[in-house]
C-alpha positions as CSV (number, residue, x, y, z in Angstrom):
1,M,0.0,0.1,-0.1
2,Y,2.6,2.6,1.0
3,T,4.9,1.6,-2.0
4,K,2.1,2.3,-4.2
5,R,1.2,5.7,-2.6
6,R,5.0,6.5,-3.1
7,E,5.0,5.5,-6.6
8,K,2.1,7.8,-7.3
9,L,3.8,10.6,-5.4
10,V,7.0,10.1,-7.7
11,S,5.0,10.2,-10.7
12,L,3.6,13.7,-9.8
13,M,7.1,14.8,-8.5
14,K,8.4,14.0,-11.9
15,K,5.8,16.3,-13.7
16,S,6.9,19.2,-11.4
17,S,10.9,18.2,-11.8
18,I,11.1,17.5,-8.1
19,D,14.1,15.6,-7.4
20,M,13.3,14.5,-3.7
21,A,10.5,15.2,-1.3
22,V,11.2,15.5,2.4
23,L,8.2,14.7,4.8
24,V,8.3,15.6,8.5
25,P,6.5,13.7,11.2
26,G,2.7,13.9,10.9
27,P,-0.1,12.6,8.3
28,N,2.0,12.9,5.2
29,M,4.7,10.8,6.6
30,Y,2.3,8.3,7.7
31,Y,0.4,8.1,4.6
32,F,3.4,7.6,2.4
33,T,5.6,5.4,4.8
34,G,3.4,4.0,7.7
35,L,5.5,5.6,10.2
36,H,3.5,7.3,12.8
37,L,5.5,10.0,14.6
38,K,4.9,13.5,16.1
39,Q,7.0,16.3,15.8
40,S,9.2,17.2,18.6
41,E,12.6,18.7,19.4
42,R,14.2,15.6,17.7
43,I,14.4,16.0,14.0
44,A,12.9,13.0,12.2
45,L,12.8,13.0,8.3
46,A,11.4,10.7,5.6
47,I,13.0,11.0,2.3
48,I,11.5,10.0,-1.1
49,T,13.7,10.2,-4.1
50,K,12.6,10.7,-7.7
51,D,14.0,7.0,-8.5
52,E,11.6,5.8,-5.7
53,K,14.2,5.2,-3.0
54,L,13.2,5.8,0.8
55,Y,15.6,7.1,3.4
56,F,15.1,8.4,7.0
57,L,17.0,10.6,9.3
58,M,15.9,9.3,12.6
59,P,16.8,9.7,16.4
60,Q,17.7,6.4,17.9
61,V,15.1,6.6,20.5
62,E,12.5,6.1,17.6
63,L,14.5,3.3,15.8
64,N,12.0,0.6,17.4
65,K,9.3,2.0,15.3
66,M,11.2,1.3,11.9
67,D,11.0,-2.4,12.0
68,A,8.2,-2.5,9.3
69,Q,9.7,0.2,7.0
70,N,11.0,-0.8,3.9
71,S,13.7,1.6,3.5
72,N,17.0,1.8,1.5
73,A,18.7,3.2,4.7
74,T,18.1,4.9,7.9
75,F,20.6,7.3,9.5
76,S,20.2,7.8,13.2
77,Y,21.9,9.7,15.8
78,S,21.9,9.8,19.6
79,D,20.7,12.7,21.6
80,E,24.3,13.4,22.6
81,E,25.7,13.6,19.1
82,G,22.7,15.3,17.6
83,P,21.7,15.0,13.7
84,F,24.7,16.6,12.1
85,H,26.7,13.4,11.4
86,A,23.6,11.4,10.2
87,L,22.7,14.4,8.0
88,T,26.1,14.5,6.5
89,Q,26.0,10.6,5.8
90,L,22.5,11.1,4.1
91,K,24.1,14.2,2.1
92,Q,26.7,11.9,0.7
93,Q,24.4,9.1,-0.1
94,I,22.0,11.4,-2.1
95,G,24.3,13.7,-3.6
96,L,23.7,17.0,-5.5
97,L,20.1,17.7,-6.1
98,G,18.0,20.4,-8.1
99,I,14.6,20.8,-6.8
100,V,13.7,19.6,-3.0
101,G,10.0,19.2,-2.2
102,V,9.1,20.1,1.5
103,E,5.8,20.7,3.3
104,F,5.8,24.3,3.9
105,D,2.5,24.3,5.8
106,S,3.6,22.1,8.4
107,M,7.5,22.0,8.7
108,H,8.9,23.8,11.7
109,V,11.8,26.1,11.1
110,K,14.2,23.7,12.9
111,E,13.3,21.0,10.5
112,Q,13.8,23.5,7.3
113,R,17.2,24.4,9.0
114,T,18.2,20.9,8.9
115,I,17.1,20.3,5.4
116,E,19.1,23.4,4.2
117,G,22.2,21.2,5.3
118,L,21.8,19.3,2.2
119,T,23.0,20.3,-1.3
120,Y,20.3,21.4,-3.8
121,E,19.3,24.5,-5.9
122,H,16.0,25.4,-4.1
123,L,13.1,24.3,-2.1
124,Y,9.4,23.9,-3.6
125,D,6.3,23.6,-1.6
126,I,5.0,20.1,-2.2
127,G,1.8,20.5,-0.4
128,E,-0.3,20.9,-3.4
129,V,1.0,17.7,-4.9
130,I,0.2,15.7,-1.8
131,R,-3.2,17.1,-1.4
132,E,-3.8,15.9,-4.9
133,L,-3.1,12.4,-3.7
134,R,-4.7,12.4,-0.3
135,I,-8.0,14.1,-1.0
136,N,-9.6,11.1,-2.5
137,K,-9.9,8.0,0.0
138,D,-9.4,4.5,-0.9
139,S,-11.7,1.5,0.3
140,N,-9.1,0.9,3.0
141,E,-9.2,4.5,4.5
142,I,-13.1,4.6,4.2
143,Q,-13.3,1.2,6.4
144,L,-10.8,3.0,8.9
145,M,-12.9,6.0,9.2
146,R,-16.1,3.8,9.7
147,Q,-14.4,2.3,12.6
148,A,-13.5,5.8,14.0
149,V,-17.1,6.8,13.5
150,N,-18.3,3.8,15.4
151,I,-16.2,4.8,18.2
152,V,-17.6,8.3,18.7
153,E,-21.1,7.3,18.1
154,E,-20.9,4.6,20.6
155,S,-19.3,6.8,23.0
156,L,-21.9,9.5,22.7
157,K,-24.7,6.9,23.4
158,A,-22.6,5.8,26.7
159,T,-22.1,9.3,27.7
160,L,-25.6,10.8,27.3
161,P,-27.0,9.1,30.5
162,M,-24.5,11.0,32.8
163,I,-25.3,14.5,31.4
164,K,-27.8,16.4,33.8
165,A,-28.1,19.9,35.3
166,G,-25.3,20.4,38.0
167,I,-22.4,18.7,36.4
168,S,-19.8,20.6,34.7
169,E,-18.7,20.6,30.9
170,M,-15.4,19.3,32.0
171,E,-17.0,16.3,33.5
172,V,-18.7,15.6,30.3
173,A,-15.7,16.1,28.2
174,A,-13.7,13.7,30.4
175,Q,-16.5,11.1,30.0
176,L,-16.6,11.4,26.3
177,E,-12.8,11.0,26.0
178,Y,-12.8,8.0,28.5
179,E,-15.3,6.2,26.6
180,M,-13.5,6.8,23.3
181,R,-10.4,5.5,24.8
182,R,-12.1,2.4,26.2
183,R,-13.3,1.9,22.5
184,G,-9.9,1.9,20.8
185,S,-9.4,5.6,20.0
186,E,-5.9,6.8,19.9
187,G,-6.5,10.0,21.5
188,T,-8.4,13.1,20.2
189,P,-7.8,15.2,17.1
190,F,-8.8,18.6,18.8
191,G,-9.9,19.8,22.2
192,T,-13.4,18.4,23.0
193,I,-16.0,21.1,22.7
194,V,-18.9,20.9,25.4
195,A,-20.6,24.2,25.5
196,S,-23.6,24.5,27.3
197,G,-26.2,27.5,27.6
198,Y,-24.8,30.7,26.6
199,R,-21.3,29.4,25.8
200,G,-23.0,27.3,22.9
201,A,-22.6,30.6,20.8
202,L,-19.0,30.0,20.9
203,P,-18.2,27.8,17.6
204,H,-15.0,26.6,19.4
205,G,-16.3,26.5,22.8
206,R,-13.9,24.2,24.7
207,A,-15.0,22.3,27.8
208,S,-15.1,24.6,30.9
209,T,-15.8,24.5,34.4
210,K,-19.2,25.9,33.8
211,T,-21.9,23.9,35.4
212,I,-24.8,22.8,33.0
213,E,-28.2,24.0,34.0
214,A,-31.9,23.0,33.0
215,G,-33.2,24.4,30.2
216,E,-29.9,24.8,28.2
217,L,-28.9,23.5,24.8
218,I,-25.2,21.9,24.9
219,V,-23.2,21.5,21.8
220,L,-21.1,18.4,21.9
221,D,-18.3,18.3,19.2
222,F,-15.6,15.8,19.6
223,G,-13.3,13.3,17.8
224,S,-11.8,9.9,17.8
225,I,-8.5,8.5,15.9
226,Y,-8.6,5.0,14.7
227,K,-5.4,3.8,13.0
228,G,-4.4,7.4,12.2
229,Y,-8.1,8.2,10.7
230,V,-10.3,10.7,12.3
231,A,-14.0,11.0,12.9
232,D,-15.4,14.4,13.9
233,I,-19.1,14.4,15.2
234,T,-21.2,17.1,16.6
235,R,-24.6,16.8,18.2
236,T,-26.5,19.3,20.1
237,V,-29.0,18.1,23.0
238,A,-31.4,19.6,25.5
239,V,-31.4,19.4,29.4
240,G,-34.9,19.5,30.2
241,E,-37.3,21.7,28.4
242,I,-35.9,24.8,26.3
243,S,-37.4,27.9,25.0
244,P,-39.5,28.0,21.6
245,T,-36.5,30.3,20.2
246,L,-33.9,27.4,21.0
247,E,-36.2,24.9,19.2
248,K,-36.6,27.0,16.3
249,I,-32.9,27.5,15.9
250,Y,-32.4,23.6,16.3
251,S,-35.0,23.0,13.6
252,I,-33.3,25.3,11.0
253,V,-30.0,23.9,11.7
254,K,-31.2,20.3,11.2
255,Q,-32.9,21.3,8.0
256,A,-29.8,22.9,6.8
257,N,-27.6,19.8,7.4
258,E,-30.2,17.5,5.8
259,A,-30.6,19.5,2.7
260,A,-27.0,20.2,2.1
261,I,-26.3,16.3,2.4
262,E,-29.0,15.5,-0.1
263,T,-27.3,17.9,-2.5
264,I,-23.9,15.8,-2.4
265,K,-22.9,13.9,-5.5
266,P,-19.9,14.0,-8.0
267,G,-19.8,17.1,-10.1
268,K,-21.3,19.4,-7.5
269,T,-18.8,22.1,-6.2
270,A,-18.0,22.8,-2.6
271,H,-19.5,26.3,-2.9
272,E,-22.8,24.8,-4.1
273,I,-23.1,22.5,-0.9
274,D,-22.1,25.2,1.4
275,N,-24.7,27.6,-0.5
276,T,-27.6,25.1,0.0
277,A,-27.2,25.0,3.8
278,R,-26.4,28.9,3.9
279,A,-29.6,29.8,2.0
280,I,-31.7,27.8,4.5
281,I,-30.3,29.7,7.4
282,Q,-30.3,33.1,5.9
283,N,-33.8,32.7,4.7
284,A,-34.9,31.8,8.2
285,G,-33.4,35.2,9.3
286,Y,-30.2,33.8,11.0
287,G,-27.6,34.5,8.4
288,K,-25.4,36.3,10.3
289,F,-25.2,33.9,13.1
290,F,-23.8,31.3,10.7
291,T,-20.1,32.2,11.2
292,H,-18.1,29.6,9.4
293,R,-17.8,27.3,6.6
294,L,-20.2,24.5,6.2
295,G,-17.5,21.8,6.4
296,H,-14.0,20.5,6.0
297,G,-12.2,17.4,4.8
298,V,-11.5,14.5,7.2
299,G,-9.0,11.8,7.1
300,L,-5.6,11.4,8.5
301,S,-6.2,15.0,9.6
302,A,-9.3,16.6,11.4
303,H,-9.1,19.4,9.0
304,E,-7.9,18.9,5.3
305,E,-9.0,19.3,1.7
306,P,-11.5,19.8,0.8
307,Y,-13.2,22.7,2.4
308,L,-16.9,23.2,1.8
309,M,-17.2,27.0,1.8
310,Q,-18.4,30.0,-0.2
311,H,-16.4,30.6,-3.4
312,N,-14.6,27.5,-3.3
313,N,-15.4,25.9,-6.7
314,V,-13.5,22.4,-6.2
315,V,-15.5,19.8,-7.8
316,L,-16.7,16.9,-5.8
317,K,-15.4,13.6,-6.7
318,T,-15.7,9.8,-5.7
319,G,-13.7,9.3,-2.6
320,M,-13.8,12.7,-1.1
321,A,-14.5,12.8,2.6
322,F,-15.7,15.7,4.5
323,T,-18.0,17.0,7.1
324,I,-21.2,19.0,7.0
325,E,-21.9,21.1,10.0
326,P,-24.1,24.1,9.8
327,G,-24.4,26.1,12.8
328,I,-26.3,29.1,14.4
329,Y,-24.6,30.9,17.4
330,V,-26.5,33.8,19.1
331,K,-24.7,35.6,21.8
332,D,-26.1,35.1,25.3
333,V,-29.0,32.9,23.9
334,G,-26.9,29.9,22.9
335,G,-26.1,27.7,19.9
336,V,-26.6,24.7,17.7
337,R,-24.5,22.6,15.4
338,I,-25.0,19.2,13.8
339,E,-22.1,17.6,12.0
340,D,-21.9,14.3,10.0
341,N,-19.1,12.9,8.2
342,L,-19.9,12.1,4.3
343,I,-18.1,10.3,1.7
344,V,-18.9,10.9,-2.0
345,T,-19.8,7.8,-4.0
346,E,-20.3,7.3,-7.6
347,D,-24.0,8.2,-7.6
348,G,-24.4,10.5,-4.4
349,Y,-23.0,10.1,-0.9
350,E,-22.6,7.8,2.2
351,N,-23.2,9.3,5.5
352,L,-21.0,7.5,7.7
353,M,-22.9,8.6,10.6
354,T,-26.1,6.9,11.9
355,F,-26.8,8.9,15.5
356,S,-30.0,10.4,15.4
357,K,-30.4,14.1,14.6
358,E,-33.7,14.6,16.4
359,L,-33.4,16.9,19.3
360,I,-32.7,14.8,22.3
361,N,-34.1,16.0,25.7
362,L,-32.1,14.6,28.7
């Protein structure tokens, strides 16, 4: 699998006359090599050359993760000696280069300084080349995403019974994250959002010490990671009876979510999908309270291409994966967001999520 992905990358590299791609720890390194590392103070690099050779510059403390890597050579270093000597060995191995492709959008300055120790003519942002490959998910990736979705849905079901007036948002977030860990999640791709009452008007209202009260809506936005792949769900629930205004807002957001999903199919643009949901919210008089894009791509990252937003004319294609998450956020009143994870199929879409979107009163 990883070899085939590197072959596709090399094919695109040749079209842009790129001699070598240098990947830093993160989604792209994992996608092309299977090596799952996080960026740290220790320099770790994966190098893919135009003749399809794979090299690593790696701290010794991470060498135990290299067993499954089909590399041509690994140049390692200890904490005491640092990467300079290993980099010199790598430099001698690959020789003089013309264009070196790097990840400008995720590379640290320290990593760039290390790469500048190689001999080349200039650096090239390879991000667009990689995004072209990662934007369409294959059947294996989609299956892993289904597993991640199952984790968030089952964790939400397990958590709802403990949500009541008198407990804090932090307690709810902790329970959600505990339930996800129990079901195999490798962590959370972003800070868990539990935003109750007036805090629901904060689109990114990370869980706080606020106590949940009766008559409030609670926005629950959280994610799981399964074998590197992310699920991102949002449901908004009520504690006790809520006001007619909050009920109306919930109904509008639900309608916008469902209408946008029904328009998904190959050939549609990201702008068209966004506009479908946005028009419903605007026509209901809440346009100014929908303050973000409709959705974002999801896969090895919680946010990636394609982005479903105004003026983005990227055309939907089979295998694209993204969220649909309209919202309304009214200061001092509350907020609602409903989010699903979708896959574009040959004749429409598959909604990976099955969790009800009917308003749940706890």
